[in-house]
C-alpha positions as a Markdown table, in Angstrom:
| # | Residue | x | y | z |
|---|---|---|---|---|
| 1 | Met | -54.1 | -107.6 | -5.8 |
| 2 | Ser | -54.6 | -104.0 | -4.8 |
| 3 | Asn | -55.4 | -102.1 | -1.6 |
| 4 | Tyr | -59.0 | -101.3 | -2.7 |
| 5 | Leu | -61.3 | -99.5 | -0.3 |
| 6 | Pro | -64.1 | -101.6 | 1.2 |
| 7 | Gln | -67.3 | -100.1 | 2.6 |
| 8 | Glu | -66.8 | -98.7 | 6.2 |
| 9 | Thr | -63.3 | -97.5 | 5.4 |
| 10 | Phe | -62.3 | -94.8 | 7.8 |
| 11 | Ile | -61.9 | -91.3 | 6.5 |
| 12 | Val | -60.5 | -88.0 | 7.9 |
| 13 | Cys | -61.3 | -84.5 | 6.6 |
| 14 | Ser | -59.0 | -81.6 | 6.6 |
| 15 | His | -61.8 | -79.4 | 8.0 |
| 16 | Gln | -63.2 | -81.7 | 10.7 |
| 17 | Met | -63.6 | -80.7 | 14.3 |
| 18 | Asp | -64.5 | -84.2 | 15.5 |
| 19 | Pro | -61.5 | -86.0 | 17.1 |
| 20 | Ala | -62.7 | -89.3 | 15.5 |
| 21 | Pro | -62.6 | -90.4 | 11.9 |
| 22 | Gly | -65.7 | -90.8 | 9.7 |
| 23 | Val | -66.9 | -93.9 | 7.8 |
| 24 | Leu | -67.4 | -94.3 | 4.1 |
| 25 | Leu | -70.4 | -96.2 | 2.7 |
| 26 | Ala | -71.2 | -97.5 | -0.8 |
| 27 | Asp | -74.0 | -95.9 | -2.6 |
| 28 | Pro | -76.5 | -98.6 | -3.8 |
| 29 | Lys | -78.3 | -96.0 | -5.9 |
| 30 | Met | -75.2 | -95.7 | -8.2 |
| 31 | Trp | -74.4 | -99.4 | -8.8 |
| 32 | Asn | -75.3 | -103.0 | -7.8 |
| 33 | Leu | -72.4 | -103.5 | -5.4 |
| 34 | Thr | -71.5 | -106.9 | -6.9 |
| 35 | Val | -67.7 | -106.6 | -6.2 |
| 36 | Ile | -67.1 | -107.3 | -2.6 |
| 37 | Tyr | -64.2 | -107.8 | -0.1 |
| 38 | Lys | -64.9 | -111.5 | 0.4 |
| 39 | Ser | -63.7 | -112.2 | 3.9 |
| 40 | Gln | -65.8 | -109.4 | 5.4 |
| 41 | Lys | -68.5 | -109.4 | 2.7 |
| 42 | Lys | -68.3 | -105.7 | 2.2 |
| 43 | Pro | -68.7 | -104.1 | -1.2 |
| 44 | Leu | -65.6 | -102.4 | -2.6 |
| 45 | Leu | -66.0 | -98.7 | -3.2 |
| 46 | Thr | -65.9 | -96.9 | -6.6 |
| 47 | Glu | -65.6 | -93.3 | -7.7 |
| 48 | Val | -69.4 | -92.9 | -7.5 |
| 49 | Asp | -69.5 | -93.7 | -3.8 |
| 50 | Met | -69.6 | -90.4 | -2.0 |
| 51 | Val | -71.6 | -91.2 | 1.2 |
| 52 | Leu | -70.5 | -90.6 | 4.8 |
| 53 | Lys | -72.2 | -92.6 | 7.5 |
| 54 | Asp | -72.3 | -89.5 | 9.7 |
| 55 | Asp | -71.6 | -85.9 | 8.8 |
| 56 | Phe | -68.5 | -84.2 | 10.2 |
| 57 | Glu | -68.5 | -81.1 | 12.3 |
| 58 | Cys | -66.8 | -78.7 | 9.8 |
| 59 | Lys | -64.5 | -75.9 | 10.9 |
| 60 | Ser | -66.0 | -73.6 | 8.2 |
| 61 | Asn | -69.3 | -73.7 | 10.1 |
| 62 | Trp | -67.7 | -73.4 | 13.5 |
| 63 | Gly | -65.4 | -70.5 | 12.3 |
| 64 | Lys | -68.4 | -68.5 | 11.3 |
| 65 | Val | -70.3 | -69.3 | 14.5 |
| 66 | Ala | -67.3 | -68.4 | 16.6 |
| 67 | Ala | -66.8 | -65.2 | 14.7 |
| 68 | Trp | -70.3 | -63.9 | 15.1 |
| 69 | Ser | -70.7 | -65.1 | 18.7 |
| 70 | Phe | -67.6 | -63.5 | 19.9 |
| 71 | Leu | -68.2 | -60.4 | 17.8 |
| 72 | Val | -71.5 | -59.9 | 19.7 |
| 73 | Ala | -69.9 | -60.8 | 23.0 |
| 74 | Gly | -67.0 | -58.4 | 22.4 |
| 75 | Leu | -69.3 | -55.6 | 21.3 |
| 76 | Ala | -71.3 | -56.0 | 24.6 |
| 77 | Leu | -68.1 | -56.1 | 26.7 |
| 78 | Gly | -66.8 | -53.0 | 24.9 |
| 79 | Leu | -69.9 | -51.1 | 25.7 |
| 80 | Ala | -69.8 | -52.2 | 29.3 |
| 81 | Val | -66.2 | -51.1 | 29.7 |
| 82 | Ala | -67.0 | -47.7 | 28.1 |
| 83 | Phe | -69.8 | -47.1 | 30.5 |
| 84 | Ser | -68.1 | -48.7 | 33.5 |
| 85 | Ile | -71.4 | -49.6 | 35.0 |
| 86 | Cys | -71.5 | -52.9 | 37.0 |
| 87 | Thr | -75.1 | -53.8 | 36.2 |
| 88 | Phe | -74.5 | -53.2 | 32.5 |
| 89 | Gly | -71.3 | -55.2 | 32.7 |
| 90 | Val | -73.2 | -58.2 | 34.0 |
| 91 | Gly | -75.8 | -57.7 | 31.3 |
| 92 | Ala | -73.1 | -57.7 | 28.7 |
| 93 | Val | -71.7 | -60.9 | 30.0 |
| 94 | Ile | -75.2 | -62.5 | 29.9 |
| 95 | Leu | -75.8 | -61.2 | 26.4 |
| 96 | Gly | -72.5 | -62.6 | 25.2 |
| 97 | Ala | -73.2 | -65.9 | 26.8 |
| 98 | Ile | -76.6 | -66.1 | 25.2 |
| 99 | Ala | -75.2 | -65.2 | 21.8 |
| 100 | Ile | -72.5 | -67.9 | 22.1 |
| 101 | Ala | -74.9 | -70.6 | 23.3 |
| 102 | Ala | -77.4 | -69.8 | 20.5 |
| 103 | Thr | -74.9 | -69.9 | 17.7 |
| 104 | Val | -73.1 | -72.9 | 19.0 |
| 105 | Ala | -76.4 | -74.7 | 19.1 |
| 106 | Ile | -77.0 | -73.8 | 15.5 |
| 107 | Ala | -73.6 | -74.9 | 14.5 |
| 108 | Ser | -74.0 | -78.3 | 16.1 |
| 109 | Asn | -76.7 | -79.1 | 13.6 |
| 110 | Ser | -75.6 | -77.2 | 10.6 |
| 111 | Thr | -73.0 | -79.5 | 9.0 |
| 112 | Lys | -74.1 | -81.3 | 5.9 |
| 113 | Cys | -71.1 | -83.0 | 4.3 |
| 114 | Asn | -72.8 | -85.4 | 1.8 |
| 115 | Pro | -74.4 | -82.8 | -0.5 |
| 116 | Asn | -71.0 | -81.0 | -0.7 |
| 117 | Leu | -68.8 | -83.9 | -1.7 |
| 118 | Val | -67.4 | -83.2 | -5.2 |
| 119 | Glu | -65.3 | -86.1 | -6.6 |
| 120 | Trp | -62.8 | -88.7 | -5.9 |
| 121 | Val | -59.3 | -87.9 | -7.0 |
| 122 | Asn | -56.8 | -90.7 | -8.1 |
| 123 | Pro | -59.1 | -93.6 | -8.6 |
| 124 | His | -57.6 | -96.7 | -10.1 |
| 125 | Ser | -56.5 | -96.0 | -13.6 |
| 126 | Asn | -57.6 | -99.3 | -15.2 |
| 127 | Val | -59.8 | -101.3 | -12.7 |
| 128 | Asn | -63.5 | -100.8 | -13.0 |
| 129 | Phe | -66.4 | -102.2 | -11.0 |
| 130 | Glu | -69.6 | -102.2 | -13.0 |
| 131 | Gly | -68.1 | -99.5 | -15.2 |
| 132 | His | -67.0 | -97.3 | -12.4 |
| 133 | Lys | -63.3 | -96.7 | -11.5 |
| 134 | Ala | -62.3 | -98.5 | -8.3 |
| 135 | Leu | -61.0 | -96.6 | -5.3 |
| 136 | Thr | -57.6 | -97.4 | -3.7 |
| 137 | Gln | -55.7 | -96.4 | -0.6 |
| 138 | Lys | -54.2 | -93.5 | -2.6 |
| 139 | Ser | -57.6 | -92.0 | -3.6 |
| 140 | Phe | -58.9 | -89.0 | -1.8 |
| 141 | Leu | -62.2 | -87.1 | -1.9 |
| 142 | Thr | -62.8 | -83.4 | -2.3 |
| 143 | Cys | -65.5 | -81.3 | -0.7 |
| 144 | Ser | -66.8 | -77.8 | -1.7 |
| 145 | Ala | -67.5 | -76.9 | 2.0 |
| 146 | Gly | -64.3 | -75.2 | 3.2 |
| 147 | Pro | -63.1 | -76.5 | 0.7 |
| 148 | Gly | -61.9 | -79.6 | 2.4 |
| 149 | Val | -60.1 | -82.8 | 1.4 |
| 150 | Leu | -61.1 | -86.2 | 2.8 |
| 151 | Thr | -58.5 | -89.0 | 3.0 |
| 152 | Pro | -59.3 | -92.7 | 3.6 |
| 153 | Phe | -57.6 | -94.9 | 6.1 |
| 154 | Leu | -57.8 | -98.7 | 6.3 |
| 155 | Asp | -56.1 | -98.9 | 9.7 |
| 156 | Glu | -58.3 | -97.6 | 12.6 |
| 157 | Ser | -55.5 | -96.6 | 14.9 |
| 158 | Glu | -53.9 | -94.5 | 12.2 |
| 159 | Ala | -57.2 | -93.0 | 11.3 |
| 160 | Asn | -57.8 | -92.1 | 15.0 |
| 161 | Ala | -54.4 | -90.5 | 15.3 |
| 162 | Ala | -54.8 | -88.5 | 12.1 |
| 163 | Ala | -58.3 | -87.3 | 13.2 |
| 164 | Lys | -57.1 | -86.2 | 16.6 |
| 165 | Asn | -54.2 | -84.3 | 15.1 |
| 166 | Val | -56.4 | -82.5 | 12.5 |
| 167 | Ala | -59.2 | -81.7 | 14.9 |
| 168 | Phe | -56.8 | -80.3 | 17.6 |
| 169 | Arg | -55.3 | -77.9 | 15.1 |
| 170 | Asn | -58.7 | -76.9 | 13.6 |
| 171 | Trp | -60.0 | -76.1 | 17.1 |
| 172 | Gly | -56.9 | -73.9 | 17.5 |
| 173 | Glu | -57.7 | -72.1 | 14.3 |
| 174 | Val | -61.4 | -71.6 | 15.3 |
| 175 | Ser | -60.2 | -70.3 | 18.7 |
| 176 | Leu | -58.0 | -67.7 | 17.0 |
| 177 | Thr | -60.9 | -66.7 | 14.8 |
| 178 | Ala | -63.1 | -66.3 | 17.9 |
| 179 | Ala | -60.4 | -64.2 | 19.7 |
| 180 | Ile | -59.9 | -61.9 | 16.6 |
| 181 | Ser | -63.7 | -61.4 | 16.2 |
| 182 | Gly | -64.0 | -60.7 | 19.9 |
| 183 | Leu | -61.4 | -58.0 | 19.7 |
| 184 | Phe | -63.1 | -56.6 | 16.7 |
| 185 | Gly | -66.4 | -56.4 | 18.5 |
| 186 | Phe | -64.8 | -55.0 | 21.6 |
| 187 | Gly | -63.2 | -52.2 | 19.6 |
| 188 | Ile | -66.5 | -51.3 | 18.0 |
| 189 | Gly | -68.4 | -51.4 | 21.3 |
| 190 | Leu | -65.7 | -49.4 | 23.2 |
| 191 | Ser | -65.6 | -46.7 | 20.5 |
| 192 | Gly | -69.4 | -46.3 | 20.3 |
| 193 | Gly | -69.8 | -46.6 | 24.1 |
| 194 | Thr | -67.1 | -44.0 | 24.8 |
| 195 | Ala | -68.8 | -41.5 | 22.4 |
| 196 | Leu | -72.2 | -42.1 | 24.0 |
| 197 | Ala | -70.9 | -42.0 | 27.5 |
| 198 | Gly | -69.2 | -38.7 | 26.7 |
| 199 | Gly | -72.5 | -37.1 | 25.9 |
| 200 | Gly | -72.2 | -37.3 | 22.1 |
| 201 | Gly | -75.6 | -38.9 | 21.7 |
| 202 | Ile | -76.8 | -41.9 | 19.7 |
| 203 | Gly | -75.6 | -40.4 | 16.4 |
| 204 | Ala | -72.1 | -39.9 | 17.7 |
| 205 | Ala | -72.0 | -43.4 | 19.1 |
| 206 | Phe | -73.1 | -44.9 | 15.8 |
| 207 | Phe | -70.6 | -42.8 | 13.9 |
| 208 | Ala | -67.7 | -43.8 | 16.2 |
| 209 | Gly | -68.6 | -47.5 | 16.2 |
| 210 | Gly | -69.3 | -47.5 | 12.5 |
| 211 | Lys | -65.9 | -45.8 | 11.8 |
| 212 | Glu | -64.2 | -48.5 | 13.8 |
| 213 | Ala | -66.0 | -51.2 | 11.9 |
| 214 | Leu | -65.4 | -49.7 | 8.5 |
| 215 | Val | -61.7 | -49.2 | 9.2 |
| 216 | Gly | -61.5 | -52.8 | 10.4 |
| 217 | Val | -63.0 | -54.3 | 7.3 |
| 218 | Val | -61.0 | -52.1 | 5.0 |
| 219 | Gly | -57.9 | -53.0 | 6.9 |
| 220 | Ala | -58.7 | -56.7 | 6.5 |
| 221 | Tyr | -59.0 | -56.3 | 2.7 |
| 222 | Leu | -56.0 | -54.0 | 2.1 |
| 223 | Ile | -53.5 | -55.2 | 4.7 |
| 224 | Phe | -54.1 | -58.5 | 6.4 |
| 225 | Gln | -55.7 | -60.4 | 3.6 |
| 226 | Pro | -52.7 | -59.9 | 1.2 |
| 227 | Val | -50.4 | -60.8 | 4.1 |
| 228 | Ala | -52.4 | -64.0 | 4.8 |
| 229 | Tyr | -52.3 | -64.9 | 1.1 |
| 230 | Leu | -48.5 | -64.5 | 1.0 |
| 231 | Glu | -48.2 | -66.5 | 4.2 |
| 232 | Ala | -50.2 | -69.4 | 2.7 |
| 233 | Gln | -48.2 | -69.3 | -0.5 |
| 234 | Gly | -44.9 | -69.4 | 1.5 |
| 235 | Met | -46.1 | -72.4 | 3.6 |
| 236 | Gln | -47.3 | -74.2 | 0.5 |
| 237 | Gly | -44.0 | -73.7 | -1.1 |
| 238 | Met | -42.2 | -75.1 | 2.0 |
| 239 | Tyr | -44.4 | -78.2 | 2.2 |
| 240 | Ser | -44.5 | -78.9 | -1.6 |
| 241 | Ser | -41.9 | -81.2 | -3.3 |
| 242 | Asp | -39.8 | -80.3 | -6.3 |
| 243 | Ser | -41.3 | -83.2 | -8.2 |
| 244 | Gly | -44.9 | -82.3 | -7.4 |
| 245 | Asp | -46.0 | -85.9 | -7.1 |
| 246 | Thr | -46.4 | -86.3 | -3.3 |
| 247 | Ala | -49.8 | -86.7 | -1.7 |
| 248 | Tyr | -49.6 | -83.2 | -0.4 |
| 249 | Asp | -48.9 | -81.8 | -3.9 |
| 250 | Gln | -51.9 | -83.7 | -5.3 |
| 251 | Met | -54.2 | -82.7 | -2.5 |
| 252 | Leu | -53.2 | -79.1 | -2.7 |
| 253 | Val | -53.9 | -78.9 | -6.4 |
| 254 | Ser | -57.4 | -80.4 | -5.8 |
| 255 | Arg | -58.1 | -78.0 | -3.0 |
| 256 | Lys | -57.0 | -75.0 | -5.1 |
| 257 | Glu | -59.4 | -76.0 | -7.8 |
| 258 | Leu | -62.3 | -75.5 | -5.4 |
| 259 | Glu | -61.2 | -72.4 | -3.6 |
| 260 | Gly | -60.8 | -68.8 | -4.6 |
| 261 | Ser | -57.2 | -67.6 | -4.1 |
| 262 | Phe | -58.3 | -64.3 | -2.6 |
| 263 | Thr | -61.5 | -64.4 | -0.4 |
| 264 | Ile | -62.6 | -62.8 | 2.8 |
| 265 | Asp | -65.5 | -63.4 | 5.1 |
| 266 | Thr | -66.5 | -60.7 | 7.6 |
| 267 | Pro | -66.4 | -60.7 | 10.6 |
| 268 | Asp | -64.1 | -63.7 | 11.2 |
| 269 | Asp | -61.2 | -61.9 | 9.5 |
| 270 | Pro | -58.4 | -59.8 | 11.0 |
| 271 | Tyr | -58.8 | -56.1 | 11.1 |
| 272 | Ile | -57.0 | -52.9 | 11.9 |
| 273 | Gly | -58.7 | -50.5 | 14.4 |
| 274 | Thr | -58.9 | -46.8 | 14.4 |
| 275 | Ser | -56.2 | -46.6 | 17.0 |
| 276 | Gln | -53.8 | -48.3 | 14.6 |
| 277 | Thr | -54.7 | -46.2 | 11.6 |
| 278 | Ser | -54.5 | -43.0 | 13.7 |
| 279 | Ala | -51.1 | -44.0 | 15.1 |
| 280 | Ala | -49.8 | -44.9 | 11.7 |
| 281 | Glu | -50.9 | -41.6 | 10.2 |
| 282 | Asn | -49.2 | -39.7 | 13.0 |
| 283 | Ile | -46.1 | -41.8 | 12.8 |
| 284 | Leu | -46.0 | -41.0 | 9.1 |
| 285 | Tyr | -46.3 | -37.3 | 9.9 |
| 286 | His | -43.5 | -37.5 | 12.5 |
| 287 | Ser | -41.3 | -39.4 | 10.0 |
| 288 | Tyr | -41.8 | -36.7 | 7.4 |
| 289 | Asp | -41.0 | -34.0 | 10.1 |
| 290 | Arg | -37.9 | -35.9 | 11.0 |
| 291 | Tyr | -36.8 | -36.0 | 7.4 |
| 292 | Arg | -37.3 | -32.2 | 7.1 |
| 293 | Gln | -35.3 | -31.6 | 10.3 |
| 294 | Asn | -32.4 | -33.6 | 8.9 |
| 295 | Gln | -32.7 | -31.6 | 5.7 |
| 296 | Asn | -32.7 | -28.3 | 7.6 |
| 297 | Glu | -29.4 | -29.3 | 9.3 |
| 298 | Lys | -28.0 | -29.7 | 5.8 |
| 299 | Tyr | -29.3 | -26.3 | 4.8 |
| 300 | Ile | -27.5 | -24.8 | 7.9 |
| 301 | Lys | -24.3 | -26.4 | 6.8 |
| 302 | Glu | -24.8 | -25.1 | 3.3 |
| 303 | Ile | -25.3 | -21.5 | 4.6 |
| 304 | Met | -22.1 | -21.8 | 6.6 |
| 305 | Asn | -20.2 | -22.7 | 3.5 |
| 306 | Leu | -21.7 | -20.6 | 0.7 |
| 307 | Lys | -19.3 | -19.2 | -1.9 |
| 308 | Gly | -19.7 | -16.5 | -4.5 |
| 309 | Thr | -20.5 | -12.9 | -4.4 |
| 310 | Arg | -22.5 | -11.3 | -1.6 |
| 311 | Ala | -25.6 | -11.0 | -3.9 |
| 312 | Glu | -25.3 | -14.7 | -4.9 |
| 313 | Arg | -25.0 | -15.8 | -1.2 |
| 314 | Glu | -27.9 | -13.7 | -0.1 |
| 315 | Ala | -30.1 | -15.0 | -3.0 |
| 316 | Arg | -29.3 | -18.6 | -2.0 |
| 317 | Ile | -30.0 | -17.9 | 1.7 |
| 318 | Ala | -33.4 | -16.5 | 0.7 |
| 319 | Glu | -34.2 | -19.7 | -1.2 |
| 320 | Ile | -33.1 | -21.8 | 1.7 |
| 321 | Val | -35.2 | -19.7 | 4.2 |
| 322 | Thr | -38.3 | -20.1 | 2.0 |
| 323 | Glu | -37.8 | -23.9 | 1.9 |
| 324 | Met | -37.1 | -24.2 | 5.7 |
| 325 | Lys | -40.3 | -22.2 | 6.6 |
| 326 | Lys | -42.5 | -24.8 | 5.0 |
| 327 | Thr | -42.3 | -26.7 | 8.4 |
| 328 | Arg | -42.9 | -25.4 | 11.9 |
| 329 | Ser | -39.5 | -26.6 | 13.1 |
| 330 | Gly | -37.8 | -25.0 | 10.1 |
| 331 | Ala | -39.6 | -21.7 | 10.6 |
| 332 | Gln | -38.6 | -21.6 | 14.3 |
| 333 | Thr | -35.0 | -22.5 | 13.3 |
| 334 | Val | -34.9 | -19.6 | 10.8 |
| 335 | Glu | -36.1 | -17.1 | 13.4 |
| 336 | Ala | -33.5 | -18.3 | 15.9 |
| 337 | Met | -30.7 | -17.8 | 13.3 |
| 338 | Lys | -31.7 | -14.2 | 12.4 |
| 339 | Arg | -29.7 | -11.3 | 13.8 |
| 340 | Gln | -31.8 | -9.2 | 16.1 |
| 341 | Lys | -31.1 | -5.8 | 14.4 |
| 342 | Ser | -30.8 | -6.6 | 10.7 |
| 343 | Gly | -32.9 | -9.8 | 10.6 |
| 344 | Lys | -30.2 | -11.3 | 8.3 |
| 345 | Ile | -28.7 | -14.8 | 8.5 |
| 346 | Leu | -25.0 | -14.6 | 8.4 |
| 347 | Pro | -22.5 | -17.5 | 8.1 |
| 348 | Arg | -21.3 | -17.4 | 11.7 |
| 349 | Val | -20.6 | -20.3 | 14.2 |
| 350 | Lys | -23.0 | -18.7 | 16.6 |
| 351 | Thr | -25.7 | -18.6 | 14.0 |
| 352 | Ser | -25.2 | -22.3 | 13.2 |
| 353 | Asn | -25.3 | -23.3 | 16.9 |
| 354 | Lys | -28.6 | -21.4 | 17.4 |
| 355 | Gly | -30.2 | -23.2 | 14.5 |
| 356 | Asn | -29.0 | -26.6 | 15.4 |
| 357 | Lys | -30.1 | -26.2 | 19.0 |
| 358 | Val | -33.7 | -25.5 | 17.8 |
| 359 | Ile | -33.6 | -28.5 | 15.5 |
| 360 | Ser | -32.3 | -30.8 | 18.2 |
| 361 | Gln | -35.2 | -29.7 | 20.4 |
| 362 | His | -37.7 | -30.6 | 17.7 |
| 363 | Lys | -36.0 | -33.9 | 17.1 |
| 364 | Ala | -36.4 | -34.8 | 20.7 |
| 365 | Glu | -40.1 | -33.9 | 20.6 |
| 366 | Thr | -40.5 | -35.9 | 17.4 |
| 367 | Thr | -38.9 | -39.0 | 18.9 |
| 368 | Lys | -41.1 | -38.7 | 22.0 |
| 369 | Gly | -44.2 | -38.3 | 19.8 |
| 370 | Met | -43.3 | -41.3 | 17.7 |
| 371 | Lys | -42.8 | -43.5 | 20.8 |
| 372 | Ala | -46.1 | -42.3 | 22.2 |
| 373 | Glu | -48.0 | -43.2 | 18.9 |
| 374 | Val | -46.4 | -46.6 | 18.8 |
| 375 | Ala | -47.4 | -47.3 | 22.4 |
| 376 | Lys | -51.0 | -46.0 | 21.7 |
| 377 | Gly | -51.6 | -47.7 | 18.4 |
| 378 | Phe | -49.4 | -50.8 | 18.6 |
| 379 | Gly | -48.7 | -51.3 | 22.2 |
| 380 | Gly | -50.7 | -52.9 | 25.0 |
| 381 | Gly | -52.0 | -56.4 | 25.2 |
| 382 | Ile | -55.2 | -55.9 | 23.1 |
| 383 | Asn | -53.5 | -54.0 | 20.3 |
| 384 | Val | -50.6 | -56.5 | 20.1 |
| 385 | Ala | -53.0 | -59.4 | 20.1 |
| 386 | Gly | -55.1 | -57.7 | 17.4 |
| 387 | Leu | -52.1 | -57.4 | 15.2 |
| 388 | Val | -50.4 | -60.7 | 15.9 |
| 389 | Leu | -53.2 | -63.2 | 16.1 |
| 390 | Pro | -54.4 | -62.8 | 12.5 |
| 391 | Leu | -50.9 | -63.6 | 11.3 |
| 392 | Leu | -51.2 | -67.0 | 12.9 |
| 393 | Val | -54.4 | -68.2 | 11.3 |
| 394 | Ser | -53.2 | -68.9 | 7.8 |
| 395 | Pro | -50.0 | -70.7 | 8.8 |
| 396 | Leu | -52.0 | -72.9 | 11.2 |
| 397 | Asn | -54.5 | -73.8 | 8.4 |
| 398 | Glu | -51.7 | -74.8 | 6.1 |
| 399 | Trp | -49.9 | -76.7 | 8.8 |
| 400 | Thr | -53.1 | -78.7 | 9.5 |
| 401 | Phe | -53.4 | -79.6 | 5.8 |
| 402 | Ser | -49.8 | -80.7 | 5.7 |
| 403 | Val | -50.2 | -82.9 | 8.7 |
| 404 | Leu | -53.2 | -84.7 | 7.2 |
| 405 | Ala | -51.3 | -85.1 | 3.9 |
| 406 | Asp | -48.4 | -86.7 | 5.7 |
| 407 | Ser | -50.6 | -89.1 | 7.6 |
| 408 | Phe | -52.4 | -90.0 | 4.4 |
| 409 | Glu | -49.1 | -90.7 | 2.5 |
| 410 | Asn | -47.4 | -92.6 | 5.4 |
| 411 | Gln | -50.3 | -94.9 | 6.4 |
| 412 | Ser | -49.5 | -98.6 | 6.4 |
| 413 | Gly | -53.0 | -99.7 | 5.6 |
| 414 | Gly | -53.0 | -102.0 | 8.6 |
| 415 | Gly | -51.4 | -104.8 | 6.7 |
| 416 | Met | -54.7 | -105.4 | 4.8 |
| 417 | Thr | -54.3 | -106.9 | 1.3 |
| 418 | Ile | -57.6 | -107.2 | -0.5 |
| 419 | His | -58.5 | -109.8 | -3.1 |
| 420 | Ser | -61.4 | -108.6 | -5.3 |
| 421 | Val | -63.8 | -111.2 | -6.6 |
| 422 | Gln | -66.4 | -110.6 | -9.3 |
| 423 | Asn | -69.7 | -112.3 | -8.5 |
């Protein structure tokens, strides 16, 4: 006795968008189907049976479709906002709607699961049907599209529940992809449109929009993709068992054999816009300026407490002045500390107070500048969404995979005990 899989066993894919499970069929081209589940007269499946009755709608296809659709829609909307012209705004909405409708229509007919099915994992170790290993309730199928993992269910209600859970989360992931790509397109359109509306000409518009696109793609490679990789590794470590023998562990190993560990597909990836990079650059500059301001305060204290001969003190003060003049705030501090007649800096309380007053003023300006850059580059709904949404995609993907693995491992099989009979 064993829970073998008969033809028309239900199956759920980790990448499916359909809220209903698929159905497995035996492949008569691969064997004679002589071993059947007697009460229902259905052939029992083997490792060579990799046929789905109907193809799934795959989130890989929908993700690309959503990305390009909303990229175009966002681009049009960004241009419309830049020009602030009502008629053009209506045209942008129409253009975006057409792009979405066209690509969704393409996606609805683009999924081809059967040619992408790779192999069955965990077939029966010592039971063969016509020389092919039998499949059991603990076997699962891998697919190169995605890549995905397909898990069989003998109980229809459990299969329906698993399919709905997986599809719901996959739709959430695709929606995030769409939002991210829409923001990307909006940033490109707004940058290019603003340059054109400002009288910069077509060349300036292409340069501004192209710069936004280039910064976005580079940011995806250098920043968000490493973060997403680390997120995935962390989630996998959390879901994995110490023994490494759970359904999740085995499914994850099979998935990793099919996927690259570090891949990126434009434009459905996160990006950093020019506003973020510009803000980050200016914040770095302000941070360095703040460091030098603190250093200059230490130099003032040193001047006030110098020891040694007059020549030694003046030599050291000259060195300090040279160092402080390397920054604008330091140069102004030096000028404030000099005596009006002699131009010398003497270790007096009054001198110290003048210098520290100038530094305090510059510190206040630096703090104000840093806050302004944070608000410009990392504040506001659009910028926050552009930074936060990408960080949710990878965890949601790993969560979906874990949910399917748990359903696969915990299934009851519907109380079905199968007796195999060799005809």
